[in-house]
N, C-alpha and C positions, 0 to 999 in steps of 0.2 A: 203235898207230894209232887204235884205237877210242877211247881216252881223249883222244887229241889232238883228234879231231874233236868230241868232247863239249865240250872246253875252248874250241875255236874257235866252236862254236855259242853257247856261253854268252857269250863276249866279244862276238859279233855281236849277240846279243839285248840285252846291256847297252848297247852302243853305240847301237842303234836306239832303245831306251827313253830314253837320254840326249838324243839328238837330238830325239825327240818331245817330251820334257819341256821342253827348251830352246825349242822352237818355240812351246809353249803360253805359257811365260813371256814371250817376246818379243811374242806376240800380245796378251797382257794388258797389257803395258807400252804398246804402241802404241795400243791401243784406249782406254786410260785416260789418255792424254796429251792435255792441253788443246790443245797446239799442233797436234796432228794434226787434232783436230776443228775447230779454228778455220780451218785451211787448207782442209779439206773444205767447211766452211760457206761460207767466202769464195768458193771456186771455184764452188760450187753457186749462190750468190746471183748472182755475175757472169753465169754462163751463163743462169740463169733471167731475170735482168733484160734480157739481150740479146734473148732469145727473146720475152719478153712486153712489151717496151717500148711498142710501138704499141698492143697490146691494152689495157694498163693506162691509157694516155692516153685512148683513146676511151671506155673504160668508166668512167672516173673524172671527169676535168675536162671533157672535150669530149663532152658528151651534150646532147640537146635539153632545154630548160628549160620549154617550154610545149606544150600539146596542145589541139587544137580539133576540134570536130565539129558537125554540123548535126542539128537535130531539128525537124520540121515547118517547114522553111525558115528557121529561126533559127540563127545561128551562136553557139556557146557555147565559152567557155574551160572545159576539162574538168580536174578534179583529183580524185584519190582517194588519200588517204594510205596506204591498205592495198594498193591496186593501182596503183602509180605507172606511168603510161603511158610516159614517156620511159625509165625503167629497164627496163620490159618490152620496149621496142623494142630497147634495147642487148642484152638477153639473146637476143632472137630473131634479131638480125642477126649474132651471133657465128659461127654455123655456115654462114652464107650465102657463096657464091662469086659473083663478079661476072663475067658473061659479056662484056659490053661497055657502054660509055656513049656515048650519042648526043645531040647537041644537036638538039632538035626544033622549037624556036620561040624567036623574040625579039620577038614581037608583043605589044604591051601588052594588046590586047583578049583574046587567048588566055590571057595570064597571069592576067588578072582573072577569066576564066571558070574557070580552074583553082583560084584562091583561093576561089571560091564554088561549087565542085563539092560538092554535098551528099552524094555517095557516098564521099568521101575522108575518112580520118582524117588530120589534119594535125599535124605536129610542127615546132617552130621553134627555132632558135638565136637568141640575142639579137642576134647580128651574124654576118656571113658567116664560114664556115670553108672550108678548101680541100677539093676532092674527093679529092685525093691522101691527105690525112690520114684522111678518112672511109673510103676503100677500102683503106687500109694499103699501097698500092703506087702507083707512078707510072703510072697508067693513061691519063693525059691530059697532053699537053705544054701549057705555059703556066700550069699550076696554076690551073685555073678554080675559081670560088668559088660557094657556094650558101648559102642561109639556111633554106630550108623543105624538108621531106620530105612527100610526098603518098603515102599508102598507099591504093591502090584496092582493088577487090574481088578482084583477081588476086594470086597469090603468085609470079607469074613475072617481075614487074618492079615498080619503084617510080619515082617522079618526084622530081626535085630542082629547086628554084626559086631564082633570084637576083632579089631585089626591085629592085635598082638598075638592072639591065640588062634586066629582064623576060625573062630567059633560062630556058627549061625544058629539063632534061636527063632522059632516060629511061635507067634502068639495068636491063638484063636480068639476071635472077638464076638461080642454081642452088640448089635446096633452100631456097627461101624459104617461110616459113610465119608469117603474121601473124594467124592466127585468134584467138589469145588477146588480142592487142592490140585487135582489132576488138570482141571481146566486152567487154573492160574499158572501152573507149570508150563503147559503147552503154549500159553499166550504171554509169558513173561517178557517184559520189554528188554531187560538186560541179559544178554547172553555172551559170556566170555569163554572161548575155547580153552579147555584144560585137559590134563591127563593125570592118571594115578601113577605115582612112582613109589616103590617100596623103599622106605628109609629104615632106621634102626628098629623101631617097634610099631610102625604104622604105615599106612598108605597116605602119602601126602599129595595134595592137589598141586600140580605144577602148571603154571601159566606158560603156554606153548609159544608165545610170540612177544616181541617188544610191543609195549602199548603205552598210551597216554592215560595217566590216572589223575583224577581231579584233586585239587587242593581246596579244602573247605576251611571256613572261618567260623568261630564261635565266640560269643560273649560268655564270660565265665563268672562264677560266684565263688568267693573264698570265705569259708567259715572261720571264725575267730577261735583262739585257744580256749576261751571260756565256754564256748558252745560244746566242744568235745569234752572238756573237763566235767561239765554238768551232766552230759549224757553217759560218760563212761565211769566217772568217779563219784558223781553226786555233788551236792552243794554244801555239805558240812564235813568237818574234820579233814579237809584237804590241805596239805602243806606244800610249800613251794621251795625249790632250791635251784640255783643256777651253777653252772660250771664254766670253765674257760674255753671249752671246745665248741661253743656256739649252740649249746642246748639248754633248755629249761625243763626241769623234771617236776611234775605234779604227782604227789603220792597220797593215796587214801590211807594206806598202812604199809607195813613192810612187804606185803604180798602183792599189792596192786599199784601200778604207776603208769603215768602217761608222759612220754618224752617228746617235746616239740622243739623245732628249731627256733632260735631267736629271730625276731622280726627283721633285724638288719641283714640277716644272711640271705634273704629272698629265696628261701627253700620252703618246700611244702610237704616234706616227708615226716609223718607222725608215727610214733611207735608206742603201742599199748601192750602191757605185760601183766598177766595175772598168774602168780605162782600157785600151783596146787598139784597134789599127787594125782596122776591120771592112769587109767587102765587102758589097755589096747582096745581100740574101737574099729569097727568095720568102716569101709569107705562110705557106706550109706549113713552111718552115724556121724562121721566127720563132716559130710556134706551138709547134713541138717544142722549140726552145731555151728558150722561156719556161717551159715545163713543168719542165725540169730545175732551174730556179731555184726554182720553187714547191716541188718535192720537197726541195731542199737546205735550205729554210727550216725544215722540220720542223713546220709548222703542221698542224692537223687538216684532212684533205682530204675528210672524209665528206660534207659539204654544200657543198664549194667547187666552183664551176663557172666556166667561161669566160663572161665578161660583155660585153666590148666591145673594139674596136680603134679607136684614133684616131691617125692618122698612123703612127708607128712604135712605138706603145705598145699593149700587150696587158694587159688587166686581168681579174681573177678576183674573184668575189663569193660570199659565203655565200648559200645559198638556203634559205628556210623556207616550207614550203607552196607551193613554186613561185615565191616572191616574193624578189627580191634584197634584201640587207642593206647599207646604207651606214654607214660609220664616219666619225667626224671630219669633219663638214661635207661630206657627199656623196662621201666617198672609199670606194672598194671595198677589199676585204681586201688584195689584192696587185696591183701594177701594174709590169710590166717594160717598160723603154723602151730602144730600140736607136738609137744615133746613130752618126755616122761614126767616132767615136773612143772610145766607151764603151758599157757596158751598165749601166743603173741599175735598181734594184729598190726600189720604195717599198712598204712594208707596215705593217700593224698587228700589234702583238705580242700581241693578245688573241684568244682562241678562244672561240666558243660551245661550252659543254660539256653541261650538263644542262637539258633543258626543264622548266619548272615547269607543272604542270597548269593549263589555261585556267580563269580565274576569272570569265569573263563580261564583261570589259572590252572595249569596242569604240570605234571612232572612225568618225564619219560622213564619207564623202568624196563630193564632187559627181561628176557625169559628166565624162568626159574632154573632151567638146566644151565644157563650161563652163570647164574649166581653160584650154583653148586660147584661148577668147575673153577670159579675164582677162589672159592674156599679151599678146594683141594690143592690148587696151585700155591696158595698161601701157606700150606702145610697142615691143614686140618685133615684128620683121618676121615675117610668117607663113612666108615662104620660108626663114627661118633656123632654124625649129623642126625638129630632126632626130628626136627621140623624146620621147614623153610616156608615162611608166609609173607604176605604183603600186609603191613599194618601202618597206622598213622603215628608219626612222631609229633609231639606238641612243641610248637615254636612260638615264642612271644611276638606279638605284632606291636611295634613301637608307636603305631599311630594312636593307640588307645590302651589305657592301663589294664583293662579287663578283656582285651581282645587277643585271641590266640589263633594260629593257623595250624591246621592238621595236614602235615606233609607226608604223602605216602612214601614208603620205602620198604626194603626187604629186612626182615628180622629173622634170626636163626636161633634155634635152641640146640645146643650141643654141650656135652659135658655137664648136663643137667642145669644149664643156665642160659638165659636169654640175652642176646646182644644184637645190635644192629649190624648189618653187613660191614659198614665202615669200621665199627669197633672190633669186629672179629678179625678184620684184615690187619689190624695193628698188633694182634696177639703174637707172642713168642711161642709158636706151637711146638718147637723142638723141646723147650723146657716143660711145657704143659704136658706133652705126650710122655716125657720121661717121668714126670711126677705121677701121672696116672698109672703108668706101668709099675712104678715102685709100690704104689698103694695096692695094686692088684696082687703083686707078689707077696706082700705082707699078709694079705688076707687068705692066701693059700695054706 
């Protein structure tokens, strides 16, 4: 019996060691299997994307693009490359909880008093965004909109302003702390004197004096047609057809296609279309959906920001030193358009990559009021001027194939379209005004 027990113990020990060894082998096999890691990685990415979708949008594309403050009664546009105020605001707002939002005024006089409140640090978007997007939840019915953020001396609340309706909202906060933002604003290195001027539907920032603006240079990267075909249409069942007008069209099916310029044309404007029946959506829904298309393009988003909305189109532009960049005759980087039967995405396939050290080149620009007077003298109706801004136009540098210069100049939005000042001065305003008047009379 004694030897029998010893044999049983030995067999049990051998079996245990075999099971243990087999488990180690299986563990090594699983942990070194690419498919296992891909599955984990994909699951992790999906979960993370779901959780952080709104946070990524607000902290990336939808952040304020300009900041303002007063000193000795003078309003200044503030900028500091090392201590970026809008980015600091986004960091400080991440941990904040919103107690409630209340509409406190729709009076024009009170709104202008808020605009000129010397105790506020002011941040602005180039166009209205929805409060629901900003607060990351549906805190208000009707999806109200705002363009400006006013930071007072208190950390318990902040104010939002809508230029078009003169509406001021107050948001009560939990754990708000904007002390760093106020400190950065008071010590900002770049201060340009400006004033607020009421245009068609907003208060535009006018530069009050002639000034020298820097010309910047960048190395660029241009993605190939196949890159966007793969991202937007996939890699199977894609057909190609060419036409005689300088375009190549790639189609996934009857409802989805990508139109690109032929290589010899030296153009960079791409057009994606997906036909589908669509329901009316709020601005908040359109903002969120348009971002998904921007992500899908795969362009560099480091300096890409929300720029404008016109009718059902939402556009994004690159920003350098807080100034937007226009490509191809006043076109932004990306524009998504929503119609009743389609989604369209117009975009430029070139990215700004590496900044070249500033070499001292500048361009002298007149004051904003001088620009507005030139437009009026050319025949543009003052009431049709929607925005007047300084932006960079992209010009190719012949010294290098991938080098471009960002040349500052005035750009104007009027009649619901953007053009440079030089382009507007060539327009036949007599015919344009007659055409618009005829359309207005037809609509009555």
